[in-house]
FIKOLZA-1660 file (N, C-alpha, C; in steps of 0.1 Angstrom, whole numbers, plus 5000, padded with zeros to 4 digits):
% residues 264
   i   px   py   pz ch aa at
   1 4932 4936 4989  A  M  N
   1 4940 4929 4979  A  M CA
   1 4932 4918 4973  A  M  C
   2 4934 4916 4960  A  S  N
   2 4926 4905 4954  A  S CA
   2 4934 4898 4943  A  S  C
   3 4932 4885 4942  A  S  N
   3 4939 4877 4932  A  S CA
   3 4935 4881 4918  A  S  C
   4 4944 4879 4909  A  C  N
   4 4940 4881 4895  A  C CA
   4 4932 4870 4890  A  C  C
   5 4925 4874 4879  A  N  N
   5 4916 4864 4872  A  N CA
   5 4924 4853 4867  A  N  C
   6 4922 4841 4871  A  R  N
   6 4930 4829 4867  A  R CA
   6 4923 4821 4856  A  R  C
   7 4913 4827 4850  A  S  N
   7 4905 4819 4840  A  S CA
   7 4914 4814 4828  A  S  C
   8 4925 4821 4826  A  L  N
   8 4933 4817 4815  A  L CA
   8 4940 4804 4817  A  L  C
   9 4940 4799 4830  A  R  N
   9 4946 4786 4833  A  R CA
   9 4936 4775 4833  A  R  C
  10 4923 4777 4832  A  R  N
  10 4914 4767 4833  A  R CA
  10 4912 4759 4820  A  R  C
  11 4908 4747 4821  A  T  N
  11 4906 4738 4809  A  T CA
  11 4892 4740 4804  A  T  C
  12 4891 4742 4791  A  A  N
  12 4878 4744 4784  A  A CA
  12 4871 4730 4783  A  A  C
  13 4858 4730 4785  A  P  N
  13 4851 4717 4783  A  P CA
  13 4853 4712 4769  A  P  C
  14 4852 4698 4768  A  E  N
  14 4854 4692 4755  A  E CA
  14 4844 4697 4745  A  E  C
  15 4849 4700 4733  A  G  N
  15 4839 4704 4723  A  G CA
  15 4836 4719 4723  A  G  C
  16 4840 4726 4733  A  I  N
  16 4837 4740 4734  A  I CA
  16 4850 4748 4733  A  I  C
  17 4850 4758 4724  A  V  N
  17 4862 4766 4721  A  V CA
  17 4859 4780 4728  A  V  C
  18 4867 4783 4738  A  K  N
  18 4866 4796 4745  A  K CA
  18 4874 4806 4738  A  K  C
  19 4870 4818 4738  A  T  N
  19 4877 4830 4733  A  T CA
  19 4882 4838 4745  A  T  C
  20 4893 4845 4742  A  I  N
  20 4899 4854 4753  A  I CA
  20 4900 4868 4747  A  I  C
  21 4904 4877 4755  A  S  N
  21 4904 4891 4751  A  S CA
  21 4915 4893 4739  A  S  C
  22 4913 4903 4731  A  P  N
  22 4923 4906 4721  A  P CA
  22 4937 4908 4726  A  P  C
  23 4947 4906 4718  A  P  N
  23 4961 4908 4723  A  P CA
  23 4963 4921 4729  A  P  C
  24 4972 4922 4739  A  S  N
  24 4975 4935 4746  A  S CA
  24 4990 4934 4750  A  S  C
  25 4995 4946 4754  A  I  N
  25 5009 4947 4758  A  I CA
  25 5010 4943 4773  A  I  C
  26 5020 4935 4777  A  S  N
  26 5022 4932 4791  A  S CA
  26 5026 4944 4799  A  S  C
  27 5020 4945 4811  A  R  N
  27 5024 4956 4820  A  R CA
  27 5037 4953 4826  A  R  C
  28 5046 4963 4827  A  V  N
  28 5059 4960 4833  A  V CA
  28 5059 4960 4848  A  V  C
  29 5052 4970 4854  A  N  N
  29 5051 4971 4869  A  N CA
  29 5040 4979 4873  A  N  C
  30 5039 4984 4885  A  G  N
  30 5028 4992 4890  A  G CA
  30 5027 5006 4885  A  G  C
  31 5038 5010 4877  A  W  N
  31 5037 5024 4872  A  W CA
  31 5032 5023 4857  A  W  C
  32 5030 5011 4852  A  S  N
  32 5024 5010 4839  A  S CA
  32 5010 5016 4838  A  S  C
  33 5007 5023 4829  A  L  N
  33 4993 5029 4827  A  L CA
  33 4983 5019 4822  A  L  C
  34 4971 5020 4827  A  P  N
  34 4965 5030 4836  A  P CA
  34 4968 5027 4850  A  P  C
  35 4970 5037 4858  A  L  N
  35 4971 5035 4873  A  L CA
  35 4958 5031 4878  A  L  C
  36 4958 5023 4889  A  H  N
  36 4945 5019 4895  A  H CA
  36 4941 5029 4905  A  H  C
  37 4928 5031 4907  A  S  N
  37 4922 5040 4916  A  S CA
  37 4926 5037 4931  A  S  C
  38 4928 5024 4934  A  F  N
  38 4932 5020 4947  A  F CA
  38 4946 5026 4950  A  F  C
  39 4954 5026 4940  A  Q  N
  39 4968 5032 4941  A  Q CA
  39 4967 5046 4946  A  Q  C
  40 4959 5054 4939  A  L  N
  40 4958 5068 4943  A  L CA
  40 4952 5070 4957  A  L  C
  41 4943 5061 4961  A  I  N
  41 4937 5062 4974  A  I CA
  41 4948 5059 4984  A  I  C
  42 4956 5049 4982  A  A  N
  42 4967 5046 4991  A  A CA
  42 4977 5057 4993  A  A  C
  43 4981 5064 4982  A  W  N
  43 4990 5075 4982  A  W CA
  43 4984 5087 4990  A  W  C
  44 4971 5090 4987  A  T  N
  44 4964 5101 4994  A  T CA
  44 4964 5098 5009  A  T  C
  45 4960 5086 5013  A  A  N
  45 4960 5083 5027  A  A CA
  45 4973 5084 5034  A  A  C
  46 4984 5080 5027  A  Y  N
  46 4997 5081 5033  A  Y CA
  46 5001 5096 5035  A  Y  C
  47 4999 5104 5025  A  V  N
  47 5002 5118 5026  A  V CA
  47 4994 5125 5037  A  V  C
  48 4981 5122 5037  A  Y  N
  48 4972 5128 5047  A  Y CA
  48 4977 5124 5061  A  Y  C
  49 4979 5112 5064  A  M  N
  49 4983 5107 5077  A  M CA
  49 4997 5113 5081  A  M  C
  50 5006 5115 5072  A  T  N
  50 5019 5121 5075  A  T CA
  50 5017 5135 5079  A  T  C
  51 5009 5143 5071  A  V  N
  51 5008 5157 5073  A  V CA
  51 5001 5160 5086  A  V  C
  52 4989 5154 5088  A  V  N
  52 4981 5157 5100  A  V CA
  52 4988 5151 5113  A  V  C
  53 4995 5139 5111  A  G  N
  53 5001 5133 5123  A  G CA
  53 5013 5141 5128  A  G  C
  54 5022 5145 5119  A  F  N
  54 5034 5152 5123  A  F CA
  54 5032 5167 5122  A  F  C
  55 5021 5172 5116  A  G  N
  55 5019 5186 5115  A  G CA
  55 5009 5192 5124  A  G  C
  56 5000 5183 5130  A  L  N
  56 4990 5188 5138  A  L CA
  56 4989 5181 5152  A  L  C
  57 4989 5168 5152  A  F  N
  57 4986 5161 5165  A  F CA
  57 4999 5159 5174  A  F  C
  58 5010 5154 5168  A  I  N
  58 5022 5152 5176  A  I CA
  58 5026 5165 5183  A  I  C
  59 5026 5177 5176  A  P  N
  59 5030 5190 5183  A  P CA
  59 5021 5193 5195  A  P  C
  60 5009 5187 5196  A  L  N
  60 5000 5190 5207  A  L CA
  60 5003 5182 5220  A  L  C
  61 5012 5173 5219  A  L  N
  61 5016 5165 5231  A  L CA
  61 5023 5174 5241  A  L  C
  62 5023 5171 5253  A  P  N
  62 5030 5180 5263  A  P CA
  62 5044 5182 5259  A  P  C
  63 5049 5193 5264  A  F  N
  63 5063 5198 5259  A  F CA
  63 5073 5187 5260  A  F  C
  64 5075 5181 5272  A  L  N
  64 5085 5171 5274  A  L CA
  64 5082 5159 5265  A  L  C
  65 5069 5155 5265  A  W  N
  65 5066 5143 5256  A  W CA
  65 5068 5146 5242  A  W  C
  66 5065 5159 5238  A  R  N
  66 5067 5163 5224  A  R CA
  66 5081 5162 5220  A  R  C
  67 5090 5166 5228  A  N  N
  67 5105 5166 5225  A  N CA
  67 5109 5151 5223  A  N  C
  68 5105 5143 5233  A  I  N
  68 5108 5129 5232  A  I CA
  68 5102 5122 5220  A  I  C
  69 5089 5125 5218  A  T  N
  69 5082 5119 5207  A  T CA
  69 5088 5124 5193  A  T  C
  70 5092 5136 5192  A  Y  N
  70 5098 5141 5180  A  Y CA
  70 5111 5133 5177  A  Y  C
  71 5119 5131 5187  A  A  N
  71 5131 5124 5186  A  A CA
  71 5129 5109 5182  A  A  C
  72 5120 5103 5189  A  V  N
  72 5116 5089 5186  A  V CA
  72 5109 5088 5173  A  V  C
  73 5100 5097 5170  A  S  N
  73 5093 5097 5158  A  S CA
  73 5102 5099 5146  A  S  C
  74 5111 5108 5147  A  F  N
  74 5120 5110 5136  A  F CA
  74 5128 5097 5132  A  F  C
  75 5133 5090 5143  A  L  N
  75 5141 5078 5141  A  L CA
  75 5133 5066 5138  A  L  C
  76 5121 5065 5144  A  L  N
  76 5113 5053 5142  A  L CA
  76 5102 5055 5132  A  L  C
  77 5093 5065 5135  A  A  N
  77 5081 5067 5127  A  A CA
  77 5085 5072 5113  A  A  C
  78 5092 5083 5113  A  I  N
  78 5095 5089 5100  A  I CA
  78 5107 5081 5094  A  I  C
  79 5117 5079 5101  A  G  N
  79 5129 5073 5096  A  G CA
  79 5127 5058 5093  A  G  C
  80 5121 5051 5102  A  L  N
  80 5120 5036 5101  A  L CA
  80 5106 5031 5097  A  L  C
  81 5095 5039 5100  A  L  N
  81 5082 5035 5097  A  L CA
  81 5076 5042 5084  A  L  C
  82 5074 5055 5086  A  F  N
  82 5068 5062 5074  A  F CA
  82 5078 5063 5063  A  F  C
  83 5091 5066 5066  A  G  N
  83 5101 5066 5055  A  G CA
  83 5103 5052 5049  A  G  C
  84 5105 5042 5058  A  F  N
  84 5107 5028 5054  A  F CA
  84 5095 5023 5046  A  F  C
  85 5083 5026 5051  A  H  N
  85 5071 5022 5043  A  H CA
  85 5071 5028 5029  A  H  C
  86 5075 5041 5028  A  L  N
  86 5075 5047 5015  A  L CA
  86 5085 5040 5006  A  L  C
  87 5096 5037 5011  A  I  N
  87 5107 5030 5003  A  I CA
  87 5103 5016 4998  A  I  C
  88 5098 5008 5008  A  V  N
  88 5094 4994 5004  A  V CA
  88 5082 4994 4995  A  V  C
  89 5073 5003 4998  A  H  N
  89 5060 5004 4990  A  H CA
  89 5064 5007 4975  A  H  C
  90 5072 5018 4974  A  M  N
  90 5076 5022 4960  A  M CA
  90 5084 5011 4953  A  M  C
  91 5092 5003 4961  A  T  N
  91 5100 4992 4955  A  T CA
  91 5091 4981 4951  A  T  C
  92 5081 4978 4959  A  A  N
  92 5071 4967 4955  A  A CA
  92 5064 4971 4943  A  A  C
  93 5061 4984 4941  A  V  N
  93 5054 4989 4929  A  V CA
  93 5063 4988 4917  A  V  C
  94 5076 4992 4919  A  T  N
  94 5085 4993 4908  A  T CA
  94 5091 4980 4902  A  T  C
  95 5093 4971 4911  A  V  N
  95 5100 4958 4907  A  V CA
  95 5091 4950 4898  A  V  C
  96 5097 4945 4887  A  D  N
  96 5089 4937 4877  A  D CA
  96 5089 4923 4882  A  D  C
  97 5078 4917 4886  A  P  N
  97 5078 4904 4892  A  P CA
  97 5077 4892 4882  A  P  C
  98 5078 4896 4869  A  A  N
  98 5077 4886 4859  A  A CA
  98 5088 4875 4860  A  A  C
  99 5085 4863 4855  A  D  N
  99 5094 4852 4854  A  D CA
  99 5107 4857 4847  A  D  C
 100 5118 4852 4851  A  S  N
 100 5131 4856 4845  A  S CA
 100 5131 4854 4830  A  S  C
 101 5126 4843 4825  A  N  N
 101 5125 4840 4810  A  N CA
 101 5117 4850 4803  A  N  C
 102 5106 4855 4810  A  V  N
 102 5097 4865 4804  A  V CA
 102 5105 4878 4803  A  V  C
 103 5112 4882 4813  A  R  N
 103 5119 4895 4814  A  R CA
 103 5130 4895 4804  A  R  C
 104 5136 4884 4800  A  H  N
 104 5147 4883 4791  A  H CA
 104 5143 4881 4777  A  H  C
 105 5130 4881 4774  A  K  N
 105 5126 4879 4760  A  K CA
 105 5130 4891 4752  A  K  C
 106 5134 4889 4740  A  E  N
 106 5138 4900 4731  A  E CA
 106 5126 4910 4728  A  E  C
 107 5114 4904 4727  A  N  N
 107 5103 4913 4724  A  N CA
 107 5094 4915 4736  A  N  C
 108 5100 4915 4748  A  Y  N
 108 5093 4917 4760  A  Y CA
 108 5087 4931 4760  A  Y  C
 109 5074 4932 4762  A  G  N
 109 5067 4945 4762  A  G CA
 109 5060 4947 4748  A  G  C
 110 5062 4937 4739  A  G  N
 110 5055 4938 4726  A  G CA
 110 5041 4933 4727  A  G  C
 111 5034 4932 4716  A  I  N
 111 5020 4927 4715  A  I CA
 111 5020 4913 4718  A  I  C
 112 5011 4909 4727  A  M  N
 112 5009 4895 4731  A  M CA
 112 5001 4887 4721  A  M  C
 113 5004 4875 4718  A  P  N
 113 4996 4867 4709  A  P CA
 113 4983 4863 4715  A  P  C
 114 4973 4858 4706  A  I  N
 114 4961 4853 4711  A  I CA
 114 4962 4838 4714  A  I  C
 115 4956 4833 4725  A  L  N
 115 4957 4819 4728  A  L CA
 115 4947 4812 4719  A  L  C
 116 4951 4802 4712  A  D  N
 116 4943 4794 4703  A  D CA
 116 4938 4782 4712  A  D  C
 117 4925 4782 4716  A  R  N
 117 4920 4772 4725  A  R CA
 117 4918 4759 4717  A  R  C
 118 4918 4759 4704  A  T  N
 118 4917 4746 4696  A  T CA
 118 4931 4739 4697  A  T  C
 119 4941 4746 4700  A  K  N
 119 4954 4739 4701  A  K CA
 119 4959 4737 4716  A  K  C
 120 4955 4747 4724  A  H  N
 120 4960 4747 4738  A  H CA
 120 4948 4750 4748  A  H  C
 121 4945 4740 4757  A  K  N
 121 4934 4743 4766  A  K CA
 121 4939 4752 4778  A  K  C
 122 4951 4752 4781  A  H  N
 122 4957 4760 4792  A  H CA
 122 4967 4770 4786  A  H  C
 123 4968 4781 4793  A  V  N
 123 4978 4791 4789  A  V CA
 123 4992 4784 4792  A  V  C
 124 4994 4778 4803  A  I  N
 124 5007 4771 4807  A  I CA
 124 5005 4756 4806  A  I  C
 125 5012 4749 4798  A  Q  N
 125 5012 4735 4798  A  Q CA
 125 5027 4730 4798  A  Q  C
 126 5029 4721 4807  A  N  N
 126 5043 4715 4808  A  N CA
 126 5053 4726 4810  A  N  C
 127 5049 4736 4818  A  Q  N
 127 5058 4748 4822  A  Q CA
 127 5061 4757 4810  A  Q  C
 128 5053 4756 4799  A  F  N
 128 5055 4765 4788  A  F CA
 128 5043 4773 4786  A  F  C
 129 5045 4786 4786  A  C  N
 129 5034 4796 4785  A  C CA
 129 5032 4799 4770  A  C  C
 130 5020 4796 4765  A  H  N
 130 5017 4798 4751  A  H CA
 130 5014 4813 4748  A  H  C
 131 5012 4821 4758  A  L  N
 131 5011 4836 4755  A  L CA
 131 5024 4843 4756  A  L  C
 132 5032 4840 4767  A  C  N
 132 5045 4846 4768  A  C CA
 132 5055 4839 4759  A  C  C
 133 5052 4827 4755  A  E  N
 133 5060 4819 4745  A  E CA
 133 5074 4816 4751  A  E  C
 134 5075 4813 4764  A  V  N
 134 5087 4809 4770  A  V CA
 134 5084 4798 4781  A  V  C
 135 5095 4791 4785  A  T  N
 135 5093 4782 4796  A  T CA
 135 5094 4789 4809  A  T  C
 136 5085 4786 4818  A  V  N
 136 5085 4793 4831  A  V CA
 136 5087 4784 4842  A  V  C
 137 5089 4790 4854  A  G  N
 137 5091 4782 4866  A  G CA
 137 5079 4774 4870  A  G  C
 138 5081 4764 4879  A  V  N
 138 5070 4755 4884  A  V CA
 138 5059 4763 4890  A  V  C
 139 5062 4773 4898  A  K  N
 139 5052 4781 4905  A  K CA
 139 5047 4793 4898  A  K  C
 140 5051 4795 4886  A  A  N
 140 5047 4807 4878  A  A CA
 140 5033 4805 4874  A  A  C
 141 5026 4817 4873  A  K  N
 141 5012 4817 4868  A  K CA
 141 5011 4829 4859  A  K  C
 142 5002 4828 4849  A  H  N
 142 5000 4839 4840  A  H CA
 142 4989 4848 4846  A  H  C
 143 4992 4860 4849  A  C  N
 143 4982 4870 4854  A  C CA
 143 4975 4877 4843  A  C  C
 144 4962 4876 4843  A  S  N
 144 4954 4883 4832  A  S CA
 144 4954 4898 4833  A  S  C
 145 4956 4903 4845  A  A  N
 145 4956 4918 4847  A  A CA
 145 4969 4924 4842  A  A  C
 146 4981 4917 4844  A  C  N
 146 4994 4921 4839  A  C CA
 146 4997 4915 4825  A  C  C
 147 4990 4904 4822  A  N  N
 147 4992 4897 4809  A  N CA
 147 5006 4892 4808  A  N  C
 148 5011 4885 4818  A  K  N
 148 5025 4879 4817  A  K CA
 148 5026 4869 4829  A  K  C
 149 5036 4861 4828  A  C  N
 149 5038 4851 4838  A  C CA
 149 5046 4856 4849  A  C  C
 150 5041 4854 4862  A  I  N
 150 5047 4859 4874  A  I CA
 150 5055 4848 4881  A  I  C
 151 5067 4851 4885  A  A  N
 151 5075 4841 4892  A  A CA
 151 5070 4839 4906  A  A  C
 152 5066 4826 4910  A  D  N
 152 5061 4823 4923  A  D CA
 152 5049 4832 4926  A  D  C
 153 5039 4832 4917  A  F  N
 153 5028 4841 4918  A  F CA
 153 5021 4840 4932  A  F  C
 154 5019 4851 4938  A  D  N
 154 5011 4852 4951  A  D CA
 154 4997 4858 4949  A  D  C
 155 4996 4870 4944  A  H  N
 155 4984 4876 4940  A  H CA
 155 4986 4889 4932  A  H  C
 156 4976 4894 4926  A  H  N
 156 4977 4907 4919  A  H CA
 156 4971 4917 4929  A  H  C
 157 4979 4927 4933  A  C  N
 157 4975 4937 4943  A  C CA
 157 4971 4950 4936  A  C  C
 158 4958 4953 4938  A  K  N
 158 4953 4965 4932  A  K CA
 158 4959 4978 4938  A  K  C
 159 4962 4977 4951  A  W  N
 159 4968 4988 4958  A  W CA
 159 4982 4992 4953  A  W  C
 160 4989 4981 4948  A  L  N
 160 5002 4984 4942  A  L CA
 160 5001 4985 4927  A  L  C
 161 4990 4981 4922  A  N  N
 161 4988 4981 4907  A  N CA
 161 4998 4972 4901  A  N  C
 162 5002 4961 4908  A  N  N
 162 5013 4953 4904  A  N CA
 162 5011 4939 4910  A  N  C
 163 5016 4929 4903  A  C  N
 163 5015 4915 4909  A  C CA
 163 5026 4914 4920  A  C  C
 164 5023 4905 4929  A  V  N
 164 5032 4901 4940  A  V CA
 164 5037 4887 4937  A  V  C
 165 5050 4886 4936  A  G  N
 165 5057 4873 4933  A  G CA
 165 5070 4872 4941  A  G  C
 166 5078 4863 4938  A  S  N
 166 5090 4861 4945  A  S CA
 166 5100 4873 4945  A  S  C
 167 5100 4881 4934  A  R  N
 167 5109 4892 4933  A  R CA
 167 5105 4904 4941  A  R  C
 168 5092 4905 4945  A  N  N
 168 5088 4917 4953  A  N CA
 168 5080 4913 4965  A  N  C
 169 5079 4900 4969  A  Y  N
 169 5070 4896 4980  A  Y CA
 169 5075 4903 4993  A  Y  C
 170 5088 4902 4996  A  W  N
 170 5092 4908 5009  A  W CA
 170 5091 4923 5009  A  W  C
 171 5092 4930 4998  A  Y  N
 171 5089 4944 4998  A  Y CA
 171 5074 4947 5001  A  Y  C
 172 5066 4938 4995  A  F  N
 172 5051 4939 4998  A  F CA
 172 5048 4937 5012  A  F  C
 173 5054 4926 5018  A  F  N
 173 5052 4922 5032  A  F CA
 173 5057 4933 5041  A  F  C
 174 5069 4938 5038  A  S  N
 174 5074 4949 5047  A  S CA
 174 5066 4962 5046  A  S  C
 175 5060 4964 5034  A  S  N
 175 5052 4976 5033  A  S CA
 175 5039 4975 5041  A  S  C
 176 5033 4963 5042  A  V  N
 176 5021 4961 5050  A  V CA
 176 5025 4962 5065  A  V  C
 177 5036 4955 5069  A  A  N
 177 5039 4955 5083  A  A CA
 177 5043 4969 5088  A  A  C
 178 5050 4977 5080  A  S  N
 178 5054 4990 5084  A  S CA
 178 5042 4999 5085  A  S  C
 179 5032 4997 5076  A  A  N
 179 5020 5005 5076  A  A CA
 179 5012 5003 5088  A  A  C
 180 5011 4990 5092  A  V  N
 180 5004 4986 5104  A  V CA
 180 5010 4993 5117  A  V  C
 181 5023 4992 5118  A  L  N
 181 5030 4998 5129  A  L CA
 181 5028 5013 5129  A  L  C
 182 5029 5019 5118  A  G  N
 182 5028 5034 5117  A  G CA
 182 5014 5038 5121  A  G  C
 183 5004 5030 5117  A  I  N
 183 4990 5033 5120  A  I CA
 183 4987 5032 5135  A  I  C
 184 4993 5021 5141  A  I  N
 184 4992 5019 5156  A  I CA
 184 4998 5031 5163  A  I  C
 185 5009 5035 5159  A  F  N
 185 5016 5047 5165  A  F CA
 185 5007 5059 5165  A  F  C
 186 5001 5062 5153  A  L  N
 186 4993 5074 5152  A  L CA
 186 4980 5072 5160  A  L  C
 187 4974 5060 5161  A  V  N
 187 4962 5058 5168  A  V CA
 187 4964 5061 5183  A  V  C
 188 4976 5057 5189  A  L  N
 188 4979 5060 5203  A  L CA
 188 4980 5075 5205  A  L  C
 189 4986 5082 5196  A  V  N
 189 4987 5096 5197  A  V CA
 189 4973 5103 5197  A  V  C
 190 4965 5098 5188  A  L  N
 190 4951 5104 5186  A  L CA
 190 4943 5101 5199  A  L  C
 191 4943 5089 5204  A  L  N
 191 4936 5086 5216  A  L CA
 191 4940 5095 5228  A  L  C
 192 4953 5097 5229  A  Y  N
 192 4958 5106 5240  A  Y CA
 192 4952 5120 5238  A  Y  C
 193 4953 5125 5225  A  I  N
 193 4948 5139 5222  A  I CA
 193 4933 5140 5226  A  I  C
 194 4925 5130 5222  A  F  N
 194 4911 5130 5225  A  F CA
 194 4908 5130 5240  A  F  C
 195 4915 5122 5248  A  I  N
 195 4913 5121 5262  A  I CA
 195 4917 5134 5269  A  I  C
 196 4928 5140 5265  A  Q  N
 196 4933 5152 5272  A  Q CA
 196 4924 5164 5267  A  Q  C
 197 4919 5164 5255  A  Y  N
 197 4910 5175 5251  A  Y CA
 197 4898 5177 5259  A  Y  C
 198 4892 5166 5264  A  F  N
 198 4880 5167 5272  A  F CA
 198 4883 5166 5287  A  F  C
 199 4895 5161 5291  A  V  N
 199 4898 5160 5305  A  V CA
 199 4906 5172 5310  A  V  C
 200 4917 5175 5303  A  N  N
 200 4926 5186 5306  A  N CA
 200 4932 5192 5294  A  N  C
 201 4925 5200 5286  A  P  N
 201 4930 5206 5274  A  P CA
 201 4943 5214 5275  A  P  C
 202 4945 5219 5287  A  E  N
 202 4958 5227 5289  A  E CA
 202 4970 5219 5287  A  E  C
 203 4969 5206 5289  A  E  N
 203 4981 5197 5287  A  E CA
 203 4985 5197 5272  A  E  C
 204 4975 5201 5263  A  L  N
 204 4978 5201 5249  A  L CA
 204 4982 5215 5244  A  L  C
 205 4983 5224 5253  A  R  N
 205 4986 5238 5249  A  R CA
 205 4999 5243 5256  A  R  C
 206 5008 5234 5257  A  T  N
 206 5021 5238 5264  A  T CA
 206 5031 5246 5256  A  T  C
 207 5029 5246 5243  A  D  N
 207 5038 5254 5234  A  D CA
 207 5036 5269 5237  A  D  C
 208 5047 5276 5239  A  P  N
 208 5046 5290 5242  A  P CA
 208 5038 5299 5233  A  P  C
 209 5036 5295 5220  A  Q  N
 209 5029 5302 5210  A  Q CA
 209 5014 5303 5214  A  Q  C
 210 5009 5293 5222  A  F  N
 210 4995 5293 5225  A  F CA
 210 4991 5305 5234  A  F  C
 211 5001 5311 5240  A  K  N
 211 4998 5323 5249  A  K CA
 211 4992 5334 5242  A  K  C
 212 4994 5335 5229  A  N  N
 212 4989 5346 5220  A  N CA
 212 4975 5343 5215  A  N  C
 213 4969 5332 5218  A  Y  N
 213 4956 5329 5213  A  Y CA
 213 4946 5325 5224  A  Y  C
 214 4933 5327 5221  A  P  N
 214 4923 5323 5231  A  P CA
 214 4922 5307 5232  A  P  C
 215 4915 5303 5242  A  A  N
 215 4914 5288 5245  A  A CA
 215 4907 5281 5234  A  A  C
 216 4898 5287 5226  A  N  N
 216 4891 5280 5215  A  N CA
 216 4899 5280 5202  A  N  C
 217 4911 5285 5202  A  V  N
 217 4919 5285 5190  A  V CA
 217 4931 5276 5192  A  V  C
 218 4933 5267 5182  A  W  N
 218 4944 5257 5182  A  W CA
 218 4954 5260 5171  A  W  C
 219 4966 5255 5172  A  L  N
 219 4976 5258 5163  A  L CA
 219 4981 5245 5156  A  L  C
 220 4983 5246 5143  A  A  N
 220 4988 5235 5135  A  A CA
 220 5002 5238 5130  A  A  C
 221 5010 5228 5127  A  F  N
 221 5023 5229 5122  A  F CA
 221 5033 5237 5131  A  F  C
 222 5031 5234 5144  A  L  N
 222 5041 5238 5154  A  L CA
 222 5053 5230 5154  A  L  C
 223 5065 5235 5158  A  P  N
 223 5067 5249 5162  A  P CA
 223 5072 5259 5152  A  P  C
 224 5074 5254 5139  A  L  N
 224 5080 5262 5129  A  L CA
 224 5070 5272 5123  A  L  C
 225 5058 5268 5120  A  Y  N
 225 5049 5277 5113  A  Y CA
 225 5035 5275 5119  A  Y  C
 226 5031 5283 5128  A  A  N
 226 5018 5282 5135  A  A CA
 226 5007 5286 5126  A  A  C
 227 4997 5277 5124  A  V  N
 227 4985 5280 5117  A  V CA
 227 4973 5279 5126  A  V  C
 228 4966 5290 5129  A  P  N
 228 4954 5289 5138  A  P CA
 228 4943 5281 5131  A  P  C
 229 4937 5273 5139  A  I  N
 229 4925 5265 5135  A  I CA
 229 4915 5265 5147  A  I  C
 230 4902 5263 5144  A  S  N
 230 4892 5263 5154  A  S CA
 230 4891 5249 5161  A  S  C
 231 4885 5248 5172  A  S  N
 231 4883 5236 5179  A  S CA
 231 4875 5226 5170  A  S  C
 232 4865 5231 5163  A  L  N
 232 4857 5222 5154  A  L CA
 232 4866 5216 5143  A  L  C
 233 4875 5223 5137  A  V  N
 233 4884 5218 5127  A  V CA
 233 4893 5207 5134  A  V  C
 234 4899 5210 5145  A  L  N
 234 4908 5201 5152  A  L CA
 234 4901 5188 5155  A  L  C
 235 4889 5189 5161  A  L  N
 235 4881 5176 5164  A  L CA
 235 4877 5169 5152  A  L  C
 236 4873 5176 5141  A  S  N
 236 4869 5170 5129  A  S CA
 236 4880 5162 5123  A  S  C
 237 4892 5168 5122  A  L  N
 237 4903 5162 5116  A  L CA
 237 4907 5150 5125  A  L  C
 238 4906 5151 5138  A  A  N
 238 4909 5140 5147  A  A CA
 238 4900 5128 5145  A  A  C
 239 4887 5131 5143  A  V  N
 239 4877 5120 5141  A  V CA
 239 4879 5114 5128  A  V  C
 240 4881 5122 5117  A  I  N
 240 4884 5116 5104  A  I CA
 240 4896 5108 5103  A  I  C
 241 4907 5113 5110  A  T  N
 241 4919 5105 5110  A  T CA
 241 4918 5092 5118  A  T  C
 242 4911 5093 5129  A  L  N
 242 4910 5081 5137  A  L CA
 242 4901 5070 5130  A  L  C
 243 4891 5075 5123  A  L  N
 243 4882 5065 5115  A  L CA
 243 4890 5059 5104  A  L  C
 244 4898 5068 5097  A  L  N
 244 4906 5063 5086  A  L CA
 244 4917 5053 5091  A  L  C
 245 4922 5056 5103  A  N  N
 245 4932 5047 5108  A  N CA
 245 4926 5033 5112  A  N  C
 246 4914 5034 5118  A  F  N
 246 4908 5021 5122  A  F CA
 246 4904 5013 5110  A  F  C
 247 4899 5019 5099  A  V  N
 247 4896 5012 5087  A  V CA
 247 4908 5006 5081  A  V  C
 248 4919 5014 5080  A  S  N
 248 4932 5009 5075  A  S CA
 248 4938 4998 5083  A  S  C
 249 4936 4999 5096  A  L  N
 249 4942 4989 5105  A  L CA
 249 4934 4976 5104  A  L  C
 250 4921 4977 5102  A  L  N
 250 4913 4965 5100  A  L CA
 250 4917 4958 5087  A  L  C
 251 4919 4965 5076  A  L  N
 251 4922 4959 5063  A  L CA
 251 4936 4954 5063  A  L  C
 252 4946 4962 5067  A  L  N
 252 4960 4959 5067  A  L CA
 252 4963 4949 5078  A  L  C
 253 4957 4950 5089  A  G  N
 253 4960 4941 5100  A  G CA
 253 4956 4927 5097  A  G  C
 254 4944 4926 5090  A  H  N
 254 4939 4912 5086  A  H CA
 254 4948 4906 5075  A  H  C
 255 4953 4915 5066  A  L  N
 255 4962 4910 5056  A  L CA
 255 4975 4906 5062  A  L  C
 256 4981 4914 5071  A  L  N
 256 4993 4910 5078  A  L CA
 256 4992 4897 5085  A  L  C
 257 4982 4895 5093  A  L  N
 257 4980 4883 5100  A  L CA
 257 4979 4871 5091  A  L  C
 258 4972 4873 5080  A  F  N
 258 4970 4862 5070  A  F CA
 258 4984 4858 5064  A  F  C
 259 4992 4868 5061  A  H  N
 259 5005 4864 5055  A  H CA
 259 5015 4859 5066  A  H  C
 260 5013 4863 5078  A  L  N
 260 5021 4857 5089  A  L CA
 260 5017 4842 5091  A  L  C
 261 5004 4840 5090  A  Y  N
 261 4999 4826 5091  A  Y CA
 261 5004 4817 5080  A  Y  C
 262 5005 4823 5067  A  L  N
 262 5010 4815 5056  A  L CA
 262 5025 4812 5057  A  L  C
 263 5032 4821 5064  A  S  N
 263 5047 4819 5066  A  S CA
 263 5050 4809 5077  A  S  C
 264 5040 4805 5085  A  M  N
 264 5043 4796 5096  A  M CA
 264 5044 4782 5091  A  M  C
% end
């Protein structure tokens, strides 16, 4: 996550006239084109973890565990974590965080004017934005990435392709928190799979369909649609998924702790 460029709010040195980019149309939300590459990475990671987690690794848990885990996973992981994360993430992307006066402009979404530095040293002066051409709140800031004033600006999030402000902050926070919990859940499952694979692999082959395959063949997408895969594929996917989870947990965990600290 990175803050947007705040150069538009800085004061130009006396006698120097600074120029800014040509006028552009304000971005409405995270769906406004162009989409950011980080956005696509986040969606890909979410889909990948969901598919391999519930299609490959959870079905390998011992039969009793698997039934319990499926029930708990459906209610907590899928229903409350993966599903909840998807909802709040999409909401954080979709909500327009612009200041209310910006959103209610008649020409909102039209071409933005050029800031004349000979007349105005700052984009916002006395709570009036000379680009949005409206009075904004005390904590509003003009984001150069979205080219509009954001109510209670927190930061511009490349992963959402949207600014985070008062209107979508708690959706953003909930998205980060649910992602961290979901990743922790999947890491615990993966660690158990790794340990049992090398200590007692038969504990992972309790599904009746394994009786039709040799010991070096594993099954994905149990119990509905068994797809045979090799041990190499299983271990490779487990290693890739575990590394992806650790990297995600490092980034999102740090972000979550930072925002928890700010809220104290």
